[in-house]
N, C-alpha and C positions, 0 to 999 in steps of 0.2 A: 504493500500500500504506500509506503514512504516513497518508493521509486516512482510510482504512478503520480503521486502528488507533486513531486519535483518536476516530473516531465510535464504535467499540466501547467505548472507555474512558468516553466521555461517557454512552453507554447504560447501561453497567454502574454508573457512579456514580449515574445517575438512579434505577436500580432499588434500589440500596442506600439512597438517601435516602428513596425512597418507602416501603420496608419499615420503615425506622427511624421515619418520621413516622406510619405507619399502625399500628405495633405496639401503641401504647397503647390502641387501640380494638378490637383483634381479640378480646381477652378470652378466649383459649382456655383459661385456667386457671380460669374461673368454673365453679361447680357448677350444672348445669342441673337445676332441681328443679320440682316442682309443689306449690303451696300454695294450697288453696282456703279462703278465709275465709268459709265458709258453704256452702250448697247451690248449686252452679253448674251451669248448663245452657248448651250451645251452641245458639244460635238459628240454625236452618238457613235457607238460601234467599237470603241477601243477600250480594252480592259486594262486598268492600272497604268495610266499615263503618268508614272511616278516622277520621271525627270524629263525636263525640256530645256534645251539650250538653243539660242538663236545666233546665227551667223550674221553679224551686223554689216558685213560687206555685201552680202547677197540678199538678205531678208529671208533666208531659208531657216525654218524652225525644225529642229531634230527632236524626235520624241522616242522614248524607250517605254515599251509596254510589256506587261506580263500579268497573268492571273496568279497573284501571289498570296491569296487568302489561305490556300491549303498549305503553302510553305510556312506561313507565319503561325498557323494554328495547329497543323498536324506534323510539321517538320519534314514535309516532302513536297517536291515541286508538282505543279499541275501536269496533266497528261499531255498538254500541248506546250511547245516552246513559245517564248515571248518573241518580240519583233522590234525592229527599228522602222520609224516612219519619218517622212519629211512633208512639210507643207510650205508653199510659197506665199509669204505674206504680202507680196506685191501683186498677187493675182486678184481679180475682181471678187471671186468667191473661193477663198483659200480652204482647201480640204486636204486631209492627210492622204499621202500615197505611200504604200509599203516600199521599203528599200529592198531591192533585189541584190542578194549577196550570198556568199558561201558561208552560212552560219556554221558554228561548231555543232556537234551532235546534240549537246545539251546547251540551251541558251535561255537564261533567265536573267534579264538585265535589271540593273538597279541604277546607280549614279552614272552619268555620262559627262564627257568634257570634250570640247572641240578645240583643235589647234591647227594653225597653219605652219608649214615649213616651205618657204618660198611659194611656189604655185601649187604645192600639194596640200591637201586638206585631210586631216585625220580625226576620227571620232573614237575616243577611248571609252570603253564600256565595262563597268563591273559586272561580271557574270557569276551568279551563284549556281555553279554546276550541281552542287548538292549542299546540304547543311554543313558538311565537313570540307568541301572543296570549292575554292573560289579562284577566279582568275580575272585579269584585265585583258579584254580582247581589243586589239587595235585594228580598226577598219580604215582603209584608205577610201575616201569618198570620190567617186568617179562619175562626173555628171550629176544631174539633179537627184536621181533616184537609183543610182547604181553604186555599189561599194564592193571592196575586196578585203577579206580578212587576211591581214599580213602577219599577225603575230598574236599569240596568247601568252601572257606573262603570269607566271606563278611564283610565289615564294612563301615560305612557312609563316611569315609574320602576318599574312592575310587571315586574321582570325575571324573577323566579322565585319568585312568592308561595307561601307555605306555610300560614300561619295568621293569624288576625286577632282582635282584640278590639274590639267595637263600643261606643262611648260613646253614640252616637245613630244614627239611620238614615243620617246624612250625615257622621259623624265616627267614625274608627276608627284603631287602630294595626295595622300589618300587617308581617309578616316576609318578607324575601327570603332563601331558604336558600342562595343562591349570588350571587356578584357578576356571573357570566356567565349568559347565557340557557341554558335547558334544551337538552340534546342538542347541545351545541357542544363544540368542543375546549377552550374556556376552562372549562366546567363540569367536564369530565373531568380537566383539569389541577388544578383546585382539589381535587377528590376524591382524586386520586392522591397529591398532596403535602400533603393535609390543611391547606389554607390558610384563613386567617380573612378571608374576603371578603364575608360576609353582612352584612345591615343590618336596621334597623327604620325604617319610615316612619310619619309621622303624616299622615292625610288629614282635611281639614276643608272641606267645601263647595267642593271644587275646588282647594284649596290643598294642596300636598304638600311636606312637610319631612322630610329625613333627620335623625333624632334620635339614632341610635346606629349605629356602623359597626364594622368589624373583628371580627365575630363568627364563631365556628366553626359553620357550618351552622345558622343561626337557624331554629328550628322553632316550637314552641308559644309562645303569648304570652297573658298575662292581666294585668289591672290590679287592684290591691287594691280592696276595697269602698269605701274612703275616697278612692280615686284618687291616693294619695300615692306608691304604689310600682308598679313595672312589673317583671314576672317574665318572663324570656326563657329558653327551653330551647335550649342550644347542643349539638346532637346529637353532632357530632364532637369537641366539647370535653368531653363527659361532665359537664356542669355546668349548673346553673340560675343565671343571673346576675340579681341584684336591683338595680334602679335606683331612686334616690330623686329625686323631682321637687323641684328647688330654685327653679324659676321656670317660668312657662308655656312648654311646649315645650322645656324644658331638663332633662336627666336626667343624674345622675352615679351611677357604680357605688357601691353601698352594701355589698354582700357577695356571696358565692357559696355555693351549696349543691353540693358535689361529689358525684358519683355514679360508681360504677364500671361504669356502663352508659350507653347512648345514649338520652337522654330525647327523647320525641316531643311529643305535644300536652299542654297544661296545662289543668286545670280547677280550680275552687275548691270546697271542701266548705262545709257550712252555717256553719262556724266561721271561714271565711276562710283555711284552710290549703290547701296545694297538693295536688292529685292529679295524678300523672304516670305514664303508661305508657312503658316503655322497651324497647329492643332490647338483649338481653344481649350479643350479639356482632355487630360489623359484618360479619365474615366470613360467619357463618351467615345473616344477613339478606340479604346480597348474593347468596349462593348460592340462597336461597329466592326471591329476586326473579326469577332466571333459571330456576329449577326448582322448581315447587310441591311436589315430593315431598321436598325437603330441609326438615327441621324448623328453625324459627327460634325459639329460646327467648325468653321475654318475662318481664317483671316489672312490677308496678305498686306505687307507693309513695304514702303520705301523708306530706307533709313539714310539720312544725311550722314556721311562718314566723318564730316567735320564737326557738326554740332551734336550728332547723336539723335536728332529729332526724328521720330517715327510717324509717318503719314499712312493712314489706312487707304489702300488703293483697291481693295476688294474684300468683301466679307459675305459669308453665307451661313445661314443657320442650319444647314445640312439638308434642306429640302430640295435644292437644285442639284447639288452633289455633295459628297462627304469626303473628309480626310484630305484636304488640300496639302500638297507636298512641295510644290514649286510654282514660282511666278517668274515669267520671262517677258521682256518687252522689246518691241521694235516699232519705232515711230509711234503711230496712234494705236498699235495693236498690243494687247495684253493677253497672254495665255497663262492659265492657272491649271496645273495638273493635279492628279490625285493618286494616292496609293492604290486604290482599288477601282475607282471609276475612270471615266474618260477625262476630257478636259474642257474647260470653259474658255471661249474666245470672246474677248471684249474689244470693242472698237470705241475709243474715247471720243467724246463729243467735241 
C-alpha cells in the first residue's frame, strides 16, 4: 500500500507540474476572431499546405503538401506521398500546379527553402521518410513546373527536423523541434512538461555544427538578407528569438519578439520584416490534430524587425480553415498555409 500511495502522489505531482508548465500556452482567454486583410479565398484540393515560400524574382509560390495527420497521431506516414506545387502569382487566376519531378520513394515534406546559385534555382525540402529517418532533398527547379532531385542529404543529428533556411544548395540552417526522436517517450515527455530541448544546426558540405540549443520547440527559421541575424520561432515559448552573428558559426541572442500565440514557420517580406503564422491555442491545435472537426484558430503577423511591433495581417477563428502554419507575401498577394488543410489566398485591397 505504501508503494501505491507514493506512486499516486508522484503521478498527481507530475500532473500538477504538467498543467502548470502547459498553462501558459493553452491561451483559453484569447479572443478567436476572423480578420481578412483583403479578399481571401480558400484554395481547395490540397492536403496540408504546411510550408510556402515565394520567389520574389519571378512571383512563383512553392508549396509543400502532405497528409500528415496519421504521422502526427499514429506515428506512421499516410498511404500516399506528399507533393510539391507551384502557383504563378502574376497570373490572372493563380492556381497551384503539381511539380513534375523524380521524387524519392518515400516523400513526406515539411519545411522548404528556396535559393539561387547564379541562374540555377534550388528548393531544399525536409522529408520525413519515417518517424526515425529524415533527410533534406535538394531539387533543382527547371522551368515553371519541372524539377530534378539532385541530392538527398542525411546525417544523424537530424533528430526531429522542422524547418530550414538555405544559404546555398549544400549549406543551410535547420531546426530540430525536439531533442528526442519523433513518436518516442522522450518527445512526449518534452511536450508534457514543456521542456527546452530543441536546437538549431548548421550544415555545410557534410559538416554539421550545433549552433544554438535549449530552445522551446524550435520551429520556423530565417536568416536576414544581410546574413547578420538569425530568427528562430520557438512555438512552445511563444517567442521569436533573434540571434546576432559575432563570428562565423557563432551566434549570440540579441533580442526576443514575444507573442501571445505559438509561432510556426517564418518568412520575410520584401522589406526584410518577418511574416509569421501562429496557432492561437495549443489546446485547440492539439484537439484539431486528433479530430479534424475541432476548429483551431490561427493568426498571422508582420513583425517590424527594428521596432518589434507586430501587425495582424490575417486571423481566422478556425471556421474557414484551421492550424495556420505559414504566411508568405508577394506584392498584393498573401498566402496562408496550414498543417492539415489547404491554403488561403488573399489579395489586398
